[in-house]
C-alpha positions as CSV (number, residue, x, y, z in Angstrom):
1,M,97.5,99.4,108.9
2,K,100.4,97.5,110.0
3,M,102.1,94.6,108.8
4,I,104.1,91.9,111.4
5,V,106.5,88.7,109.7
6,R,105.8,86.2,112.9
7,N,109.0,84.1,111.5
8,P,109.4,81.8,115.0
9,T,113.3,80.7,114.8
10,H,113.3,78.3,117.5
11,G,110.7,75.1,118.1
12,I,109.5,75.2,114.0
13,Y,111.6,74.3,110.8
14,P,113.3,77.4,109.0
15,A,111.5,79.3,106.5
16,T,113.0,79.4,103.2
17,S,113.8,83.0,101.7
18,D,110.9,83.4,100.0
19,Y,108.4,83.3,102.7
20,V,107.6,83.3,106.2
21,H,105.4,81.4,108.5
22,A,103.0,84.1,109.6
23,M,101.9,88.0,108.7
24,E,99.9,89.8,111.5
25,V,98.2,92.6,110.0
26,Q,97.1,95.3,113.2
27,E,93.9,97.3,112.4
28,P,93.0,96.7,108.9
29,T,90.2,98.5,107.8
30,R,89.0,96.4,104.9
31,F,90.2,92.9,103.2
32,L,90.1,91.8,99.6
33,Y,89.6,87.7,98.8
34,V,91.0,87.3,95.0
35,A,89.7,84.2,93.4
36,G,92.3,81.9,91.7
37,T,93.1,83.9,89.0
38,M,94.7,82.3,86.0
39,G,97.1,83.1,83.1
40,L,94.6,84.2,80.6
41,D,94.5,87.3,78.1
42,E,91.4,89.7,77.6
43,K,89.9,87.1,75.3
44,G,90.2,84.1,78.2
45,V,92.6,82.4,76.0
46,A,95.9,80.6,78.7
47,G,99.1,81.6,77.6
48,K,101.1,79.2,75.6
49,S,104.0,79.2,78.1
50,L,104.3,78.9,82.2
51,S,106.0,81.7,81.9
52,E,103.8,83.8,79.9
53,Q,100.8,82.3,81.9
54,L,102.7,83.6,85.1
55,D,103.2,87.5,83.3
56,L,99.2,87.4,82.7
57,I,98.2,85.9,86.3
58,W,100.3,88.9,88.2
59,S,99.4,91.5,85.3
60,N,95.2,90.5,86.4
61,I,96.4,90.0,90.1
62,R,97.3,93.9,90.1
63,T,94.2,94.8,88.0
64,I,92.1,93.2,90.3
65,L,93.6,94.6,93.3
66,A,94.1,98.4,91.4
67,S,90.4,97.8,91.6
68,A,89.8,98.0,94.9
69,D,92.5,101.0,95.5
70,M,95.3,98.8,96.7
71,S,98.7,97.1,94.8
72,V,100.9,93.9,95.8
73,D,102.2,95.8,98.1
74,N,98.7,94.7,99.8
75,I,99.1,91.4,99.8
76,V,99.0,89.4,102.9
77,R,98.7,85.7,101.8
78,L,99.1,84.0,98.5
79,T,98.4,80.3,97.3
80,S,99.5,79.1,93.8
81,Y,98.2,75.9,92.3
82,L,100.3,74.3,90.2
83,R,99.3,71.2,87.4
84,D,103.0,70.1,87.6
85,P,105.6,70.3,90.4
86,A,108.3,70.9,88.4
87,Y,106.4,74.6,88.1
88,A,107.4,74.9,91.6
89,E,110.5,77.2,90.9
90,E,109.6,79.2,88.6
91,N,106.6,80.4,90.0
92,A,108.3,81.2,93.1
93,K,110.5,83.4,90.9
94,A,108.0,84.9,89.3
95,R,106.0,85.9,93.0
96,V,109.4,87.4,94.4
97,K,109.4,89.6,91.4
98,A,106.0,90.6,91.4
99,L,105.9,91.5,95.1
100,N,109.6,93.5,94.7
101,G,110.9,90.9,97.0
102,R,108.6,91.4,100.2
103,I,108.0,88.1,101.5
104,I,104.7,86.6,102.7
105,P,102.8,83.9,104.2
106,T,102.6,81.0,101.0
107,I,101.7,77.8,100.2
108,G,102.4,75.7,96.5
109,I,100.1,72.7,96.3
110,V,100.2,70.6,93.2
111,A,96.8,70.0,92.3
112,Q,94.3,69.3,88.6
113,T,93.2,72.8,87.3
114,L,89.9,72.8,85.4
115,S,91.5,73.4,82.1
116,S,94.5,71.9,81.0
117,D,95.6,74.8,79.5
118,W,95.8,76.1,82.9
119,L,98.8,75.3,84.3
120,V,99.3,77.7,87.1
121,E,96.5,79.8,89.2
122,I,96.8,81.7,92.2
123,E,94.9,83.6,94.7
124,V,95.6,86.0,97.4
125,V,94.4,87.7,100.5
126,A,95.1,91.8,100.6
127,A,94.5,94.1,103.3
128,A,94.5,97.9,103.6
């Protein structure tokens, strides 16, 4: 499988340093669609802070990916659902760190989560 960043520089607004406009995935053999993943521990309890929830989310995502013999390197698309727009910067930093600086198409949406304890929810698409 080959991944090619498609980030045109003419005729469209510029991408920021932490995302790209598109990712072409050539010859994948399988896809994994990961549901919105929350910052919950193994007992289903939400982390007390945004930082703790982001750590738990990325740990949970890595566990889900590993169950499909994948890693964060296989993520080709990401959507973050934030309860508050003030969470955007910390969420972006956590994403960049979790992806080891690799940039992918991503979007952040401000939305009310199903539980007020859930500060952020992240869904990903991975390909292998």
